[in-house]
N, C-alpha and C positions, 0 to 999 in steps of 0.2 A: 706113431712113431719109434721105430730101436734108436733111431738116432738121436743126442743132443737135442734141442729146442735152440739151445744157443749156436749153434749150425747156422740157424739159419734166420736166426734173429736178436737182435740185442735188446734184452728180456730188461725194460727197465720201471721206473717208480717215482707218482707227482708227487715230493715231496708233501708240497703242503695242502697236499688234499689226505693221506697217511696219517699224517701228524699236525693235527692241524694244532692240538695244546701245549707242543712240546718246543722249546727253544730251536732254531732253524740249528744251528751249529751244534747242538746236540742229538737234532734227530739226523744231517748231515752225516755227522760222523759215525752214527748205526750204519748206517745205510752203505755208506765207503768199506765197513769191516764186513758184509757178507757180500760173499762172496756170490750169491743167489745172481743180483743185480750186473747187467752191464752197462747201464744205462740210467741218469737220474736227470729227472726233471725239477728244475728247480723255478721261481719267484723273483730270487735275487733279496737282496738282503739291502737292499739299502746303500746307496753308495759305495765306497772300494768295501767292500770287509778281507782283507790280506787272514783271516784263520778260516774263511768259506774257500778262498783259492787254495789255500797251499793243503786243505783237506781234498780239494778235488785235483790236483793238481799228483798227490802221493797216489791214489785212487785206482788208476786207468781206467776212470770209469766214461762213456762218451756222456758230453756235460750236454743237455738240451734247456733250454730258457723258455719258457711259458707267462709270457706277459697278460693272458688273462687276466690276474688280476690285478691291473693293474689297469685297465677298461672297469671293472666290474666294479670292483672299490669305491672311486670315488665316484660311478655312470658319465663313465666318459663312450659318446660314440662317435666311431670313425668312419660313418656313413649319414653325420647328424647332417640337416639344410640349413643350418644355421654355420655358418664361413666359421667362425667364432671359436664353438664350439668343437665345430670338426679339428680345426687346427690345435687346438687343445690335447684330443686325443691321438693326434697325427705326434704332436709333441713325445707326449708321455713313450711312443713308440720307438720314433728316435732317440731318447733316452736309455730304452731296454737295450737296444741293437748297440750301445755301449759300455752298458754294466753283464750283460750276454758277453760279449768280446773278451773284456776283462775275466771273468769266469771260464776259459778256454770254450764255450758253446760256438757251437759254426753257425748257428742261426737265431731267429725265435719264433712263437707262435702265439697267433692273437685271435682272434673274432670279431664279428661284424655287429654291428650295435642293433637299434632297435627299430623297428619301420613302422608307419602306416599304409596300408592297401592304394592308401588315393594322391600319397606320392613317393609310390615304390621305385618306381623309373629314377629320380632322383634322388633316392639314397641310393640305388646303385649307382650312378653314377661320382657319385659322392663316393662310395668305396673304394669306386679304379683310383679317383685321383687320388685319395690317402694311400692304397698297395701299393700305387706305383713308385709315389716320394718313398715310404721305408724300403719297397725290393730295390730303387736304384742305388740307393745309399747303401742297403747292405751287400750289396753289387762289388762296390769300393771299395769295401772289406773281405773279398770271397766267401762270405756271408747268402747265410739260406731262407726264407721265408713260408710260413706255414700258414693258413688259416686253417681253423677247427669250423667244421660244420655241425652247429647246434639245431637245436626243437628254434621250428616258428611261430608253434602259436601255444606255444605248454606255459612255460616255466621263464628262461631266457628270449625271448619270441624274436629270435636276431635274425637281420636279414638273407643269410646264408647259414642254414635251412635248408629246404629240399634237396633228395642228391642232385637228380634235375636240374634247378639252377645252379648248385654251385659249381657242374659240370658246365654251366654257362658261365661264370663267373670266370673260370681258373684256365677257359679257353679264351675269354679275353684276353688275361693277363698272361697265358703263355705267348702271345703274339705280341708285346714287347718287354715280356722278361722270364729268363730261362730257370731262373732261383725262383720261382714261387711254385709252391701247393698246395696239396690239402691235406688236411689230419683229418682223418676220421678215425671213431669212440662205438664199438660196441652199444653201448651206454646210451649213447643217443638215437639206436632207430629204435627203440621201442616208441621211443618221443616224438619220431620223426614218419609214424606209423608207415612204417619201411622195413623189407628184412638185407641180413647180410647179401646174399646172396646179389638184390637188385642196388643196393648201394656201391658195392666194391663192381660189380659189372658196369653200369652208369658212370662211375668215377674212375677205372681201371688206369688211364694214360694221367691222368695229376695226383693219386694218392704217392705220397712220400714217406705216410710217418702214420701210426697206429695205436690206439687206446683200445683198452678193454673194458669193463666193468659193469654194473647191473642199473637197472631203476626201476621206481615203483610209476606206474603207469593209472592208478585205480584212484581216480576223486576221494577224496576224502579217506585218504588212508596213509598212515603215519610213512613218511619220508617219499610221501608223491612230489613227481617234478624232477627234477635235473640234480639230486640230490648224493647220487654215486654209492647208495649201501652196500653193504657187503654182499656175496654170494648168496643168495641163497634166501636172502630176509622175506620174508612175508606178503606178501603180494607183490616181489616181483618178478622181473622179466625174462631177467637171464639167472640162467645158473651153468650147469658144465652141458650141458644137450644142447643150448647157445653159444656156450666156447667154442665147444666143436664143431659146431654147423661154421662157424665164423673162421674157424681153422682152414676146416676144408674147402672154404670157399677161396681161403689164399690162397690155398695150395693151389686149385684145379686152374686160377688165374695166373699162377708166376709169380709170386711175390717173395718164395722161398727162395733165397737166394745169397748161396754160403757164400759167396765171393764180398758182397756187399751189404751185409743184411742190413733190415729196415729195422726200428727203433718200433718194439712192442710195449708199451707202459701198463701197469697196473694201476685204476681208477679207482682204490676205493675210499671209502672215509669212515669212520665209525660214528654211529650214530651215537649222542650224548651219552649213554650210560653205557657204551660199550669200548674195552680194550681195544686201543690200536696194533698193538702187538697180537693179537690173538687173531686179532680180521686179517691183515696182514699173513696173519700162516693161512688163513682157510685163504686166502687169495690166491698161494702160490699151491695149495693142495689143491683148488678145480682147478689149474694151470696143469699140475701134474698131471693130472688125469686123466682132462679133456686131451692130454698130447700125447698120453698111453693108449688113450681110444680111437686115435686119428689114424690112418691105413695107410703103410708105409706107399 
């Protein structure tokens, strides 16, 4: 593409993934000082954090709030069959809305919880209940809610899940809440045994946010599962060619929107022995190359 990617997407970064070992406000300051990025995705800073808010206010970054760590860390499940457990997940997501609002974000993203085949239908109804409560509260604040689509049998083993099931859930949610959408991630397509073309076309009406990265789906290999290693990592499923195909499908399906660009965030994490700054530069190079190869 001859035109800049920043015309068609707000290029973002998932802060807690790219800088897991650096103090959050320090890494946030580094991201805010890097004009490659138009958006930043944060997991929150614990209660009110004036320093973080000041950095974000000054930065002209679009602020996105990822509530996934609030669920994954303590093992909370928004589709738990036990109502008390479900309400614990719901409560932390409501808290996430308040913190997101404080930081200047216009919404939150989260993920479904684990499930079992014999109780799948009940889990689905529990997830609808939680999501409708969150969307209702978000609507009062003028905010939106996004559910990220994850693997269903490999690592996170989340209810949502394969693309057709995610489409069904999103359609059910849209019957009651227009502020609901889906977040899709190129990193997760290999873990759900699906392709960019299949996922994007299946979920086309409901997608509101994009991530990209890599995944290792060969068992017994380093980085196996939903670990988001750098692009080109040994035995990884995604590199420049796969990102190019992802961008190509997004273009064909009408997601290049100059008037109101979608967020497209890099989701990469350094392995224990790797330098996060080098891994981030790697990801920028891959995105730049894929964009350069994309047909006008």
